[in-house]
N, C-alpha and C positions, 0 to 999 in steps of 0.2 A: 885610098882618101876616101871621106865621105864630102860631097860639095854641099855647101850651106848658102842660103840667099840667105840679105838682111839689108835694111831700110837702115838709109844713115841721109842726115843732111847734104846740101848742096855743097856748102862750105866744106864740113869734115871730108868731100868725097875730092874735092880739087885740093884740100892739105894731102892727103891720102895720094893723092893721085904725083904731087910735085916731088912728096918724100923718095915717093918709088923711083919716080924718075931721077931722082939724084942719086939713089944708091943701085942702080941698075938692074933692078929686084923688080920684080911683078908686084901687082896690089896686092894679091892675094899672099904673097911669100911677107911683106908687112904684116898684115890682118893678122896669119899666123904668131907672127915673134912676138908683137903687141900682146893678142890674147894668150899665150906661153909665159909673157911677163908678169900680166896682169893676174894669173892664175897661179903663178908660185908667191907672188906676194901674197895674196890673197891666204892660201892658205898660210902661211907661215907666221899669222897672225891671229892670237886665241880667240876664240868667240865671244870666252866669256869673262868677269875680273877674275872668280876660282882658277881659271884657268893661267891667269895672267900672274894668279899668287902662290902657282901652285908649285915655285919651288920656295916655296917661304911657310909653307903649313908646316909646324913642328919645328921650326928652327929657334924659337927660343923656350926657355928653361923659367919656370914661376910656379907658382901655387894652381894647380888644378880646377882650385874655385874661385880663382879671382875674378869672374864675371859677377859673383853673385852673394859671396862674403863677406858683410858688410865689416866686421872686424879690420879686413884687409884694406878697407878703403876709407879709414880713420884719417881725417887731414889730408887727404886726395883731392889737390887742388888749391889748396890754402896756400 
């Protein structure tokens, strides 16, 4: 395992110490678990709107030129 060091506010360290003690675990174990959860959650969320809508791309059928064919837009919004 690689050793890392980090700075945290005293309040956060006290919360960490209390949680670790209540679980009978070390502070390092609690930090590893929290980091693992955070990284798993962060990687589960796509980074872009395109990624979020990727399952919708190509799922609708219709005229290919709908966005620029003025004949197809007659009466739209009325």
